[in-house]
N, C-alpha and C positions, 0 to 999 in steps of 0.2 A: 400338440400340433396345432397348427395355425390353419386357419380355413385355407389362405392363401398358399400354405405350403400343402394339407391336402389336393386341394386342387390342382396345385401342379404336380405332385405325383400320382394324382388319376390321371390326367392328361396323359401324362409320361405312359401310363399303362392303356388308356384306349386306345392311345396310337400306335401302343406295342405289340396288337392281335393277344392281347391279354393273356399272359405266360398265364400258367394257374398253378406252379411246381415254389411253396417260397425262395427256394434258390434259384431262379429263374423269373422273380415277380420281382420288380423293379423299387415298387410301392415299400417291401420291405428289406428289398438288399440293397436297395442305394439313399434310404432314408438318412443314414446319419450321414454319409458324402452329399448329402444333398445340404440339408442341414447347413456342414462344414465349408463348401464351397459353390455353392449355387442358391443359397436362400434366397438372394435379391434376383433374379430371373426373372422376369414375366412368363405366364405360361402360353404356350400356342406355340405353334409355326417351328417344332422343332427347337426351341430355343434352350429347355430345360437338357437336352438329351444333349445338343450338342457341348452345355457350357461341362458336363460330366466327362463327357471324351472329349472335351481338353484339356482335364485335368486327371488325364487316367492314370497316365503316373503315379499319382497320389494315391486313387481311390485301392476300395479295399478289394480283396478277392472276388466276394461276392457279387457284391456291383460289378466290377468287371466279366463277371458269369452273366450276371444279370442281363448286361447293356449285351453282350457277346451274341446272348441267345434269340435277343429283338431280331437280329439279322438273318436266321434263319429261314 
């Protein structure tokens, strides 16, 4: 994983309230979806989450569940 990808995912988690379960952890649950759909998005300001939500119909079920768990 590149440093920018790791940083982007780390920021998503930092602003998500730090979910601890793998199924609700966006770092693990959304990595493949991030790499596929949002790799060029600069971290910060909720841009990565917005990108993932914008591609929601194409995301894995695991990633969707992780994003949903952020909202609770």
